[in-house]
ZANU-826274 format. One record per residue (C-alpha): residue number from 1; residue in three letters; x, y, z. Coordinates in Angstrom, 1 decimal, m for minus. Each point is the difference from the previous one (the first is absolute). Layout:
BEGIN
(NUM,"ALA",(X,Y,Z))
...
REM end
This chain:
BEGIN
(1,"MET",(66.1,m72.8,70.7))
(2,"PRO",(2.2,3.0,m2.0))
(3,"ALA",(1.5,m0.3,m3.7))
(4,"THR",(3.4,0.9,1.3))
(5,"SER",(3.6,m2.3,m0.8))
(6,"SER",(0.9,m3.2,1.8))
(7,"PRO",(0.5,0.6,3.8))
(8,"PHE",(2.7,m2.8,m0.6))
(9,"PRO",(3.7,0.8,m0.9))
(10,"ALA",(0.7,m0.7,m3.5))
(11,"PRO",(1.6,m3.8,0.8))
(12,"ASP",(1.6,m0.2,m3.4))
(13,"LEU",(3.1,m1.4,1.6))
(14,"GLY",(0.2,m3.2,2.2))
(15,"PRO",(m1.8,m2.7,0.8))
(16,"LEU",(m3.6,0.4,1.3))
(17,"PRO",(m1.9,m2.9,2.4))
(18,"GLU",(m3.1,m1.0,m1.7))
(19,"GLU",(m2.3,0.9,3.1))
(20,"GLU",(1.0,3.9,m0.8))
(21,"ILE",(m0.2,m0.3,m3.8))
(22,"ARG",(m3.8,m2.0,1.2))
(23,"ARG",(m0.3,3.2,2.2))
(24,"ARG",(1.0,2.6,m2.1))
(25,"PHE",(m2.1,m1.6,m3.0))
(26,"ASN",(m3.2,0.3,1.8))
(27,"TYR",(0.5,3.8,0.7))
(28,"LEU",(0.4,0.5,m3.7))
(29,"LYS",(m2.5,m2.0,m1.0))
(30,"ALA",(m3.1,1.7,2.6))
(31,"ARG",(1.7,3.3,m1.6))
(32,"LEU",(m0.3,m1.2,m3.5))
(33,"ILE",(m4.0,0.1,0.9))
(34,"TYR",(0.4,3.9,1.3))
(35,"LEU",(2.0,0.6,m3.1))
(36,"TYR",(m2.8,m1.6,m2.6))
(37,"ARG",(m2.9,1.7,1.8))
(38,"GLU",(1.1,3.6,0.6))
(39,"GLU",(3.3,0.7,m1.8))
(40,"LEU",(m0.5,m1.7,m3.3))
(41,"ALA",(m3.5,1.0,m0.2))
(42,"LEU",(0.5,3.0,m2.4))
(43,"TRP",(1.6,m0.8,m3.5))
(44,"HIS",(2.8,3.2,0.3))
(45,"ALA",(0.6,m1.2,3.4))
(46,"PRO",(3.8,m0.5,0.1))
(47,"ARG",(1.3,m3.8,0.0))
(48,"THR",(3.0,m2.1,m0.6))
(49,"VAL",(m0.6,m3.5,m1.0))
(50,"VAL",(3.3,m2.5,0.2))
(51,"VAL",(m0.7,m2.7,m2.5))
(52,"VAL",(2.7,m2.9,1.0))
(53,"PRO",(m1.5,m2.8,m3.1))
(54,"SER",(1.3,m2.6,1.4))
(55,"LEU",(m1.1,m3.9,m0.7))
(56,"SER",(0.5,m1.5,3.5))
(57,"LEU",(m1.3,m3.4,m1.3))
(58,"ASP",(1.8,m3.1,0.3))
(59,"GLN",(3.1,1.0,m2.4))
(60,"GLU",(0.6,m3.6,m1.3))
(61,"VAL",(m3.6,m0.2,m0.9))
(62,"LEU",(0.3,3.1,m1.5))
(63,"SER",(3.4,m0.4,m2.0))
(64,"LYS",(m2.4,m2.3,m2.7))
(65,"VAL",(m1.4,3.5,m1.0))
(66,"THR",(1.7,1.1,m2.9))
(67,"GLY",(1.4,3.6,0.7))
(68,"VAL",(m1.4,0.0,3.1))
(69,"HIS",(2.2,2.4,1.8))
(70,"TYR",(m1.4,2.4,m2.7))
(71,"TYR",(m3.3,m0.3,1.0))
(72,"GLU",(1.1,2.7,2.8))
(73,"GLU",(m0.9,2.8,m3.3))
(74,"ARG",(m4.0,m1.3,0.7))
(75,"LEU",(m0.4,2.2,2.4))
(76,"LEU",(0.9,3.2,m1.9))
(77,"TYR",(m3.6,0.2,m0.4))
(78,"TYR",(0.7,2.1,3.7))
(79,"LEU",(1.3,2.8,m1.9))
(80,"ILE",(m4.1,0.8,m0.3))
(81,"LEU",(0.1,1.5,3.3))
(82,"LEU",(2.4,3.1,m1.5))
(83,"GLN",(m3.0,1.2,m1.6))
(84,"LEU",(m0.7,1.7,3.6))
(85,"PRO",(1.7,3.1,0.3))
(86,"ARG",(1.7,m0.7,3.5))
(87,"THR",(0.6,m3.7,m0.5))
(88,"GLN",(3.3,m1.6,0.5))
(89,"VAL",(1.0,m2.9,m1.3))
(90,"ILE",(3.3,m1.8,0.9))
(91,"PHE",(0.5,m3.4,m2.4))
(92,"VAL",(2.3,m2.5,1.6))
(93,"THR",(1.6,m2.4,m2.6))
(94,"SER",(2.6,m3.2,0.1))
(95,"GLN",(1.5,1.6,m2.8))
(96,"ALA",(m0.5,3.6,m1.7))
(97,"VAL",(m2.6,m0.1,m2.8))
(98,"ASP",(1.0,1.3,m3.4))
(99,"PRO",(m0.9,3.6,m0.6))
(100,"VAL",(m1.8,m0.4,m2.8))
(101,"ILE",(m2.2,m2.0,1.7))
(102,"ILE",(m0.8,2.7,2.7))
(103,"ASP",(m0.6,2.7,m3.0))
(104,"TYR",(m2.3,m2.3,m1.1))
(105,"PHE",(m2.4,m0.5,3.3))
(106,"ILE",(0.4,4.0,0.6))
(107,"ASN",(m1.0,0.7,m3.1))
(108,"LEU",(m2.7,m1.8,m0.3))
(109,"LEU",(m1.3,2.3,3.2))
(110,"PRO",(m3.5,2.1,m0.8))
(111,"GLY",(m0.1,2.9,0.9))
(112,"VAL",(3.4,0.5,1.5))
(113,"PRO",(3.1,1.9,m1.3))
(114,"VAL",(2.7,m2.3,m0.2))
(115,"SER",(2.3,1.8,2.2))
(116,"HIS",(m2.2,0.6,2.7))
(117,"ALA",(m1.0,m3.6,0.6))
(118,"ARG",(4.1,m0.7,m0.4))
(119,"SER",(0.8,2.8,2.1))
(120,"ARG",(m2.1,m2.5,2.9))
(121,"LEU",(1.5,m3.8,m1.1))
(122,"THR",(3.0,m1.1,1.9))
(123,"LEU",(1.4,m3.1,m1.7))
(124,"LEU",(2.0,m2.0,2.3))
(125,"ASP",(1.8,m4.2,m0.7))
(126,"ALA",(1.8,m2.0,1.8))
(127,"HIS",(3.1,m0.7,m2.9))
(128,"ASP",(m0.7,m3.9,0.8))
(129,"ALA",(m1.4,m2.3,m2.6))
(130,"SER",(0.2,m3.2,2.0))
(131,"PRO",(m3.2,m2.2,0.3))
(132,"ARG",(m1.1,0.8,3.3))
(133,"ALA",(m3.0,2.7,1.3))
(134,"LEU",(0.5,3.8,m0.7))
(135,"THR",(m1.2,0.6,3.5))
(136,"GLU",(2.9,m2.3,1.7))
(137,"LYS",(2.3,1.7,m2.0))
(138,"VAL",(m1.0,3.3,1.0))
(139,"LEU",(0.1,m1.0,3.5))
(140,"GLU",(3.6,m1.2,m0.2))
(141,"ARG",(0.9,3.4,m1.3))
(142,"PRO",(m0.1,2.5,3.1))
(143,"TRP",(1.3,2.3,m2.3))
(144,"LEU",(m2.8,0.0,m2.7))
(145,"ILE",(m2.8,m0.1,3.1))
(146,"ARG",(1.8,3.3,1.0))
(147,"ARG",(m0.7,1.3,m3.9))
(148,"ILE",(m3.4,m0.4,0.3))
(149,"ARG",(m0.8,1.3,3.2))
(150,"GLU",(1.9,3.3,m1.0))
(151,"ALA",(m1.9,m0.1,m3.1))
(152,"ILE",(m3.6,0.0,1.5))
(153,"ARG",(m0.8,3.5,m0.5))
(154,"TYR",(m3.5,m0.2,2.2))
(155,"PRO",(1.0,m2.9,3.1))
(156,"HIS",(m3.3,1.1,1.6))
(157,"ALA",(m2.0,m1.5,m2.9))
(158,"ALA",(2.0,m2.6,m1.2))
(159,"TYR",(m0.6,m3.6,m0.7))
(160,"LEU",(1.4,m3.1,m1.8))
(161,"GLU",(m1.4,m1.8,m2.6))
(162,"CYS",(1.4,m3.5,m1.3))
(163,"PHE",(m1.2,m2.8,m2.1))
(164,"ASN",(m0.5,m2.5,3.2))
(165,"SER",(0.5,0.2,3.6))
(166,"THR",(2.1,m2.7,1.7))
(167,"PRO",(1.9,0.9,3.3))
(168,"LEU",(2.9,1.8,m2.0))
(169,"GLU",(m2.2,2.5,m1.0))
(170,"ARG",(m1.2,0.8,3.8))
(171,"GLU",(3.3,0.0,1.0))
(172,"LEU",(1.1,2.5,m2.8))
(173,"ALA",(m2.9,2.4,0.5))
(174,"VAL",(1.1,0.0,3.7))
(175,"ARG",(3.3,1.0,m0.9))
(176,"LEU",(m1.1,2.7,m2.4))
(177,"GLY",(m2.2,1.1,2.5))
(178,"ILE",(m3.5,m0.2,m2.2))
(179,"PRO",(m3.6,m1.8,0.1))
(180,"LEU",(0.2,m2.9,m2.7))
(181,"TYR",(m3.6,m0.1,m2.2))
(182,"ALA",(m0.1,m3.7,0.1))
(183,"VAL",(m1.4,m3.0,1.7))
(184,"ASP",(1.9,m0.7,3.4))
(185,"PRO",(2.6,m2.5,m0.5))
(186,"ASP",(m1.5,m1.9,3.1))
(187,"LEU",(m2.9,m0.6,m2.2))
(188,"ILE",(1.7,m1.1,m3.7))
(189,"HIS",(m1.2,m3.5,1.3))
(190,"LEU",(m3.8,0.9,m1.9))
(191,"GLY",(1.7,0.6,m2.8))
(192,"THR",(1.8,m3.5,m0.2))
(193,"LYS",(m2.3,m2.9,m2.1))
(194,"THR",(m1.0,m1.9,3.6))
(195,"GLY",(m0.9,3.6,1.4))
(196,"ASN",(m1.9,0.8,m2.9))
(197,"ARG",(m2.1,m3.4,m0.1))
(198,"ARG",(m0.6,1.1,3.6))
(199,"VAL",(m1.4,3.6,m0.9))
(200,"PHE",(m2.0,m1.0,m2.9))
(201,"ALA",(m1.5,m2.9,2.3))
(202,"GLU",(m1.0,2.9,2.8))
(203,"ALA",(m1.4,2.2,m2.8))
(204,"GLY",(m1.9,m2.7,m1.4))
(205,"VAL",(1.1,0.2,m3.7))
(206,"ALA",(0.4,m3.7,m2.0))
(207,"TYR",(4.0,m1.2,m0.4))
(208,"PRO",(0.8,m2.9,m1.1))
(209,"ARG",(m0.1,m3.2,1.9))
(210,"GLY",(3.6,m0.7,1.5))
(211,"PHE",(1.9,m0.3,3.0))
(212,"GLU",(2.4,2.8,1.7))
(213,"ASP",(2.7,0.5,2.6))
(214,"LEU",(2.2,m2.8,m1.4))
(215,"HIS",(3.9,m0.7,0.2))
(216,"GLY",(1.9,m2.3,m1.6))
(217,"GLU",(m0.4,m2.8,m2.7))
(218,"GLU",(m2.0,m2.3,1.9))
(219,"GLU",(m2.6,2.5,1.1))
(220,"VAL",(m0.6,0.9,m4.0))
(221,"ILE",(m0.1,m3.9,m0.4))
(222,"GLU",(m2.9,m0.5,2.5))
(223,"ALA",(m1.6,3.4,m0.7))
(224,"LEU",(m0.7,m1.4,m3.8))
(225,"ALA",(m1.2,m3.3,1.2))
(226,"ALA",(m2.0,1.3,2.0))
(227,"LEU",(m1.8,2.4,m2.5))
(228,"LYS",(0.0,m2.8,m2.9))
(229,"ALA",(m2.3,m1.9,2.3))
(230,"GLN",(m1.8,3.2,0.8))
(231,"VAL",(m0.3,0.5,m3.9))
(232,"PRO",(0.5,m3.6,m1.7))
(233,"SER",(m0.6,1.8,m3.0))
(234,"LEU",(2.7,2.5,0.4))
(235,"ARG",(2.5,m0.2,m3.2))
(236,"ARG",(2.4,2.8,1.3))
(237,"ALA",(1.1,1.9,3.6))
(238,"VAL",(2.4,2.8,0.5))
(239,"VAL",(2.9,0.3,2.4))
(240,"LYS",(1.1,3.2,1.1))
(241,"LEU",(2.5,1.6,1.7))
(242,"ASN",(m1.6,2.5,3.0))
(243,"GLU",(2.2,3.1,m1.2))
(244,"GLY",(m0.2,m0.7,m3.6))
(245,"PHE",(0.3,2.9,m2.3))
(246,"SER",(m1.8,0.5,m3.3))
(247,"GLY",(m0.9,m3.7,m0.5))
(248,"GLU",(3.7,m0.8,m0.2))
(249,"GLY",(m0.3,m2.0,3.4))
(250,"ASN",(m2.4,m2.3,m1.1))
(251,"ALA",(m0.4,m3.6,m1.2))
(252,"LEU",(m2.2,m2.1,m1.8))
(253,"PHE",(m0.9,m4.1,0.8))
(254,"GLU",(m2.1,m2.2,m2.7))
(255,"PHE",(m1.6,m2.6,1.8))
(256,"ARG",(0.1,m1.9,m3.4))
(257,"GLU",(0.2,m3.9,0.4))
(258,"ALA",(m0.5,0.4,3.9))
(259,"PRO",(m0.4,m3.2,1.5))
(260,"GLN",(m3.3,m0.6,2.3))
(261,"GLY",(0.4,m0.5,3.6))
(262,"ASP",(1.1,1.9,2.4))
(263,"ALA",(3.3,m1.7,0.5))
(264,"ALA",(0.2,m1.0,m3.3))
(265,"LEU",(0.0,4.1,m0.8))
(266,"ARG",(2.2,1.0,2.8))
(267,"ALA",(2.8,m2.4,m1.5))
(268,"TRP",(m0.8,1.1,m3.4))
(269,"LEU",(0.7,3.7,1.2))
(270,"ARG",(3.1,m0.7,1.9))
(271,"ARG",(1.3,m1.6,m3.4))
(272,"GLU",(m1.4,2.6,m2.5))
(273,"LEU",(0.6,3.0,2.0))
(274,"PRO",(2.9,1.2,m0.9))
(275,"ALA",(m0.4,m0.9,m4.2))
(276,"ARG",(m3.4,1.4,m0.2))
(277,"LEU",(0.0,3.2,1.9))
(278,"ARG",(0.4,2.5,m2.8))
(279,"PHE",(1.6,3.6,1.1))
(280,"GLU",(m1.4,3.3,m1.3))
(281,"ALA",(3.5,1.8,0.6))
(282,"ALA",(2.8,m0.6,m2.5))
(283,"ASP",(2.8,m2.1,1.3))
(284,"MET",(m2.1,m1.1,3.1))
(285,"THR",(1.2,m3.2,1.3))
(286,"TYR",(m2.2,m2.5,2.3))
(287,"ASP",(2.9,m0.2,2.4))
(288,"LEU",(0.0,3.6,0.2))
(289,"PHE",(m3.3,0.7,m0.1))
(290,"MET",(m0.6,m2.5,2.8))
(291,"SER",(2.6,1.7,2.2))
(292,"LYS",(m1.7,3.3,m0.2))
(293,"PHE",(m3.4,m2.2,0.7))
(294,"ARG",(1.4,m1.1,3.2))
(295,"GLN",(1.9,4.0,0.8))
(296,"MET",(m3.5,1.9,m0.5))
(297,"GLY",(m2.8,m2.6,m0.2))
(298,"GLY",(m2.7,0.1,m2.6))
(299,"ILE",(m3.5,m1.2,m1.2))
(300,"VAL",(m1.5,m2.9,m2.2))
(301,"GLU",(m3.1,0.3,m1.9))
(302,"GLU",(m1.9,m1.3,m2.9))
(303,"PHE",(0.4,1.8,m3.4))
(304,"ILE",(m3.2,1.5,m1.3))
(305,"GLU",(m0.8,m1.3,m3.3))
(306,"GLY",(m2.8,1.4,m2.2))
(307,"ARG",(m0.6,1.0,m3.7))
(308,"GLY",(m0.2,3.5,m0.2))
(309,"LYS",(1.9,1.0,2.8))
(310,"ARG",(1.6,3.0,1.1))
(311,"SER",(2.5,1.9,2.6))
(312,"PRO",(m1.0,3.1,0.7))
(313,"SER",(0.7,2.0,2.9))
(314,"VAL",(m1.0,3.0,2.5))
(315,"GLN",(2.2,2.4,1.6))
(316,"GLY",(m0.9,2.2,3.4))
(317,"LEU",(1.2,2.2,2.2))
(318,"ILE",(m0.4,0.4,3.5))
(319,"ASN",(1.4,3.6,1.8))
(320,"PRO",(1.6,0.7,3.1))
(321,"LEU",(m3.4,0.6,1.6))
(322,"GLY",(m1.2,m3.8,m1.0))
(323,"GLU",(m1.8,1.2,m2.2))
(324,"GLY",(m0.2,m2.1,m3.6))
(325,"THR",(m1.1,0.6,m3.6))
(326,"ILE",(0.1,m2.2,m3.3))
(327,"VAL",(2.4,1.7,m2.7))
(328,"SER",(0.2,m1.9,m2.8))
(329,"THR",(m1.1,m3.6,m1.6))
(330,"HIS",(1.9,m1.9,m2.5))
(331,"ASP",(0.2,m2.7,m2.1))
(332,"GLN",(3.4,m1.9,0.4))
(333,"ILE",(2.1,m1.2,m3.3))
(334,"LEU",(1.3,m3.1,1.4))
(335,"GLY",(3.1,m2.4,m1.5))
(336,"GLY",(2.8,m2.0,1.1))
(337,"PRO",(0.3,m3.8,m0.3))
(338,"THR",(m3.3,m0.7,1.6))
(339,"GLY",(m1.8,3.5,m0.3))
(340,"GLN",(0.4,1.3,3.4))
(341,"VAL",(3.0,2.9,m0.9))
(342,"TYR",(m1.5,3.3,0.1))
(343,"LEU",(1.0,2.3,m3.4))
(344,"GLY",(m2.5,2.9,0.3))
(345,"ALA",(m3.6,0.8,m0.2))
(346,"ARG",(m2.8,1.8,m1.7))
(347,"PHE",(m1.9,2.8,1.8))
(348,"PRO",(m2.8,m0.4,1.1))
(349,"ALA",(m1.1,m3.4,0.4))
(350,"ARG",(m3.3,m1.6,m2.4))
(351,"PRO",(m2.9,2.2,0.7))
(352,"GLU",(m2.5,m3.2,0.9))
(353,"TYR",(2.5,m0.8,3.2))
(354,"ARG",(1.8,3.3,1.1))
(355,"LEU",(m2.6,1.1,2.8))
(356,"ALA",(m0.1,m3.2,1.2))
(357,"LEU",(4.3,m0.1,0.5))
(358,"GLN",(m0.9,3.3,1.8))
(359,"ASP",(m1.9,m1.2,2.4))
(360,"ILE",(2.0,m3.0,0.7))
(361,"GLY",(2.6,2.3,0.2))
(362,"ARG",(m1.3,2.1,2.4))
(363,"ARG",(m0.8,m2.8,2.4))
(364,"VAL",(3.9,m1.2,0.2))
(365,"GLY",(0.9,3.3,0.7))
(366,"GLU",(m2.2,0.7,2.7))
(367,"VAL",(1.4,m3.2,1.5))
(368,"LEU",(3.4,1.3,m0.7))
(369,"SER",(m0.8,3.8,1.3))
(370,"ALA",(m1.5,m2.0,3.2))
(371,"ARG",(3.0,m1.7,0.5))
(372,"GLY",(1.9,3.2,0.1))
(373,"ALA",(1.4,m0.3,m3.4))
(374,"VAL",(0.8,3.6,m2.3))
(375,"GLY",(1.1,0.9,m3.2))
(376,"ARG",(m0.9,m2.0,m3.7))
(377,"PHE",(m1.0,m3.2,m0.2))
(378,"ALA",(m0.9,m2.2,m3.0))
(379,"VAL",(m2.4,m3.1,m0.3))
(380,"ASP",(0.9,m2.7,m2.9))
(381,"PHE",(m3.0,m2.4,m1.4))
(382,"VAL",(m0.8,m3.0,m2.2))
(383,"SER",(m3.4,0.9,m1.4))
(384,"VAL",(m2.3,m2.8,m1.7))
(385,"PRO",(m2.7,0.4,m2.2))
(386,"GLN",(m3.6,m1.7,1.1))
(387,"PRO",(m2.5,m1.3,m2.1))
(388,"ASP",(m2.1,2.8,0.8))
(389,"GLY",(2.2,2.8,m1.2))
(390,"SER",(1.2,0.7,3.5))
(391,"TRP",(3.5,m0.1,1.4))
(392,"LYS",(1.5,m2.0,3.0))
(393,"HIS",(2.7,1.9,1.4))
(394,"TYR",(3.0,m2.0,2.2))
(395,"ALA",(2.4,2.0,1.9))
(396,"LEU",(3.4,m1.2,m0.6))
(397,"GLU",(2.4,2.6,2.1))
(398,"ILE",(0.6,3.4,1.3))
(399,"ASN",(2.7,2.6,m1.1))
(400,"LEU",(0.4,1.4,3.2))
(401,"ARG",(2.6,2.8,m1.8))
(402,"LYS",(0.2,1.9,m3.0))
(403,"GLY",(m0.7,m2.9,m2.7))
(404,"GLY",(0.4,m0.6,m3.9))
(405,"THR",(m3.5,2.0,m0.3))
(406,"THR",(1.4,3.4,2.1))
(407,"HIS",(2.1,1.6,m2.3))
(408,"PRO",(m1.7,m0.3,m3.5))
(409,"PHE",(m3.4,1.5,2.2))
(410,"MET",(2.0,2.6,1.3))
(411,"THR",(1.5,1.0,m3.1))
(412,"LEU",(m3.3,0.4,m1.4))
(413,"LYS",(m0.5,2.6,3.4))
(414,"PHE",(3.6,1.5,m1.0))
(415,"LEU",(m1.1,1.0,m3.3))
(416,"THR",(m3.7,1.2,0.0))
(417,"ASP",(m1.2,0.9,3.7))
(418,"GLY",(m3.2,m1.7,m0.9))
(419,"HIS",(m2.0,m2.4,2.6))
(420,"PHE",(m1.2,m3.5,0.5))
(421,"ASP",(m3.7,0.2,0.5))
(422,"LEU",(m1.3,m3.5,2.5))
(423,"LYS",(m3.6,0.7,m1.6))
(424,"THR",(1.2,m1.3,m3.7))
(425,"GLY",(3.9,m1.2,0.6))
(426,"LEU",(1.1,2.4,m2.3))
(427,"TYR",(2.3,2.1,m0.2))
(428,"TYR",(m0.6,3.7,m1.6))
(429,"ALA",(2.3,2.4,m1.5))
(430,"PRO",(m0.8,3.9,2.0))
(431,"THR",(m1.7,0.4,m3.3))
(432,"GLY",(m2.2,m2.7,0.5))
(433,"GLN",(1.3,m2.4,m2.4))
(434,"PRO",(0.2,m3.7,1.2))
(435,"LEU",(3.5,m0.9,m0.3))
(436,"TYR",(1.5,m3.8,m0.1))
(437,"TYR",(3.5,m1.5,m0.2))
(438,"TYR",(1.7,m3.2,m1.2))
(439,"ALA",(3.4,m0.3,1.9))
(440,"SER",(2.8,m2.8,0.2))
(441,"ASP",(2.7,m0.2,2.6))
(442,"ASN",(1.8,m2.6,m2.4))
(443,"LEU",(0.3,0.7,m3.4))
(444,"LYS",(3.7,m1.4,m0.6))
(445,"LYS",(1.7,m1.1,m3.4))
(446,"PRO",(3.6,m0.5,m0.9))
(447,"ILE",(0.0,2.1,m2.6))
(448,"TYR",(m0.7,3.2,2.2))
(449,"ARG",(3.3,m0.9,1.9))
(450,"GLY",(2.4,2.7,m0.5))
(451,"LEU",(m2.8,2.9,m0.5))
(452,"THR",(0.8,2.9,2.9))
(453,"PRO",(m2.3,2.6,1.3))
(454,"GLU",(0.9,2.6,m2.3))
(455,"ASP",(m0.9,m2.5,m3.1))
(456,"LEU",(m3.4,m0.8,1.4))
(457,"MET",(m0.6,3.9,0.0))
(458,"ASP",(0.7,0.0,m3.4))
(459,"ILE",(m2.4,m2.6,m1.1))
(460,"VAL",(m2.5,1.8,2.2))
(461,"VAL",(0.2,2.9,m1.8))
(462,"CYS",(0.5,m1.7,m3.6))
(463,"GLU",(m3.3,m1.5,0.6))
(464,"GLY",(m1.8,2.3,1.6))
(465,"LEU",(m0.6,m2.4,3.2))
(466,"HIS",(0.5,2.6,2.2))
(467,"TYR",(m3.3,0.8,2.3))
(468,"ASN",(m2.1,2.4,m1.0))
(469,"ALA",(m2.2,1.9,2.2))
(470,"ALA",(m2.2,1.6,m2.4))
(471,"ALA",(m0.8,m3.3,m1.2))
(472,"HIS",(m0.2,m2.0,3.1))
(473,"GLU",(2.3,m2.5,m2.0))
(474,"GLY",(3.3,m1.1,0.2))
(475,"VAL",(3.2,m2.2,1.6))
(476,"VAL",(1.8,0.2,3.2))
(477,"PHE",(2.9,m2.3,0.5))
(478,"HIS",(1.6,m1.2,3.4))
(479,"ILE",(2.4,m2.4,1.1))
(480,"VAL",(2.2,1.6,m3.0))
(481,"GLY",(3.6,m0.5,1.8))
(482,"ALA",(m0.6,m3.6,m0.7))
(483,"LEU",(m0.1,0.1,m3.5))
(484,"SER",(3.7,0.2,m1.3))
(485,"GLU",(1.0,m2.6,2.2))
(486,"TYR",(m3.0,m2.5,m0.1))
(487,"GLY",(m2.2,1.1,m3.0))
(488,"LYS",(m2.8,0.7,2.4))
(489,"LEU",(m2.4,2.7,0.7))
(490,"GLY",(m3.4,1.2,1.1))
(491,"VAL",(m2.9,1.5,m1.8))
(492,"VAL",(m2.6,1.6,1.0))
(493,"ALA",(m2.6,0.9,m3.0))
(494,"ILE",(m3.0,2.7,0.6))
(495,"ALA",(m2.7,0.5,m2.4))
(496,"PRO",(m3.7,0.5,0.4))
(497,"SER",(m1.1,m3.4,m0.8))
(498,"TYR",(1.1,m3.4,0.9))
(499,"GLU",(0.3,m0.6,m3.9))
(500,"ARG",(2.2,2.7,m0.6))
(501,"SER",(2.6,m0.3,3.0))
(502,"GLU",(0.2,m3.8,m0.9))
(503,"ALA",(0.9,1.0,m3.6))
(504,"LEU",(2.1,2.9,1.4))
(505,"TYR",(2.0,m2.5,1.7))
(506,"HIS",(0.5,m2.4,m2.9))
(507,"GLU",(1.2,3.1,m2.4))
(508,"THR",(2.6,0.6,3.0))
(509,"VAL",(1.3,m3.4,m0.3))
(510,"ALA",(m0.3,0.0,m3.6))
(511,"ALA",(2.3,3.1,m0.1))
(512,"LEU",(2.7,m0.8,2.5))
(513,"ASP",(0.1,m3.1,m2.1))
(514,"ARG",(0.6,1.8,m3.2))
(515,"HIS",(2.5,2.9,1.6))
(516,"ALA",(2.2,m3.2,1.9))
(517,"SER",(0.7,m1.2,m2.9))
(518,"GLU",(0.2,2.7,m2.7))
(519,"PRO",(1.7,3.0,2.3))
(520,"LEU",(m0.4,2.7,m2.4))
(521,"ALA",(m3.5,m1.1,m1.5))
(522,"CYS",(m1.6,3.5,1.8))
(523,"ARG",(2.2,1.8,m2.8))
(524,"PRO",(m1.4,m0.5,m3.8))
(525,"GLN",(1.8,m3.2,m1.4))
(526,"PRO",(m0.4,m1.6,m3.5))
(527,"GLY",(m3.4,m1.1,m0.9))
(528,"HIS",(m1.3,2.0,3.6))
(529,"GLU",(0.1,3.4,m1.5))
(530,"GLU",(m3.7,m0.1,m0.2))
(531,"ARG",(m0.5,m1.2,3.4))
(532,"PRO",(m3.1,1.9,1.5))
(533,"ALA",(0.4,1.9,3.5))
(534,"PRO",(m2.1,m1.3,2.6))
(535,"THR",(m4.0,0.4,0.0))
(536,"HIS",(0.3,2.3,3.0))
(537,"PHE",(2.4,1.9,m0.8))
(538,"PRO",(m2.0,3.9,m0.6))
(539,"PRO",(m0.6,0.9,m3.5))
(540,"TRP",(3.1,2.9,0.0))
(541,"TRP",(2.2,m3.1,m0.4))
(542,"ARG",(1.0,0.9,m3.7))
(543,"LEU",(0.6,3.3,0.7))
REM end
């Protein structure tokens, strides 16, 4: 199939029947295979990547995530593509990204003149801060769609990237006339909690006992009763919305003081469920949770107990040819009321099980690929140490999208242009130095409110935290737009060892705390005249 621009007229105005959207989308999906195999095989090949970082998920559930409308900035790692000399990036957001943030990322690009990279970057926005998916905002703005189309320099080699794929992204791809590099929206059921359990069963991997494809309060009660009957010693169970995000759609139930006997247990559950269900999402209510459960469905499964348990994940990628590979492993950092909310991650996962995770991820990826899935996926686990020193891994869920571990790993790629070694599970810089990071999506403190992106850059420079390519060490910030309003931002601390990366993260937090409470801390203050420079400043600083 020749890689020409779409044969269909530009449908940026007026309605388009669903069957016609699907017909055009299928044509574009087939064209993506040709583009990947023929047109984009060389690093200097011209291409246009349109990035629409829309969180096209349930907006009521998303609203429980502090500063979630700034999460569009997490995909700014796509500026890594500007290292390719003839690649254009069009980045679309709900609101304009602060120019200081854009400058910050472009200046991190290794080996590319800033002026050359900026000339190939187009920034567009919808001027709309409403709590809706960005793709929805773009679709209702035909003038914005037209501007995106007119900005595409290489229509014969253009494609659309997004955070997750839904029918909204399918329609946007069609209206732009370019293929979508993501899972077909007809397959998104594979990424629901119900679909996850079915994929795990087909892949032959261990996962918690439980029940899927549930709808409504009564089915939750029946599932909890049946699970308790299966496992009389069960202390806790998890109730999950099918389309929960970062653990915010989860709720924990405790069986403490539960009576014996089927009838007594069901009556007790019916009475106690509203009071005992503990939600991860802030401000979630029982009525809202059950309303969402009826609407999108969900699962009930055992809560895996275990002393010393961990929460690792494995990330994979399936290309348009159906070929899959593992790209990283992580040990996740979880928090929230019951420890199920994703806060950040350490890379790579622990050496004693990272290769085992890669094998499980490969098996899951093979099932997804056989079903026709394309793009990034991540599998989250709970891992429990065994008496013999081994680990037992239970697969919990599949993120069939760009998850929380995608952007820190891509930030590492952004900065270093190194490679992930499947044999060791380590990432190596071009010099051969293994690199590690400690990343958080949820560094949030009230004292940070009011700090602007300019203030953050001042702190970075004053404290010498900026990434140092020679030392393979430093910090990169993301979700910076949320800092002033919410006192929240993300951090990726990169270093040549586990220990140094975590220490660097905590040094960064201490520096932010200090500067937030003492705005002039970078200048000599009474009693601080002899304050030493950061240890990684070069010796010429005294000159």
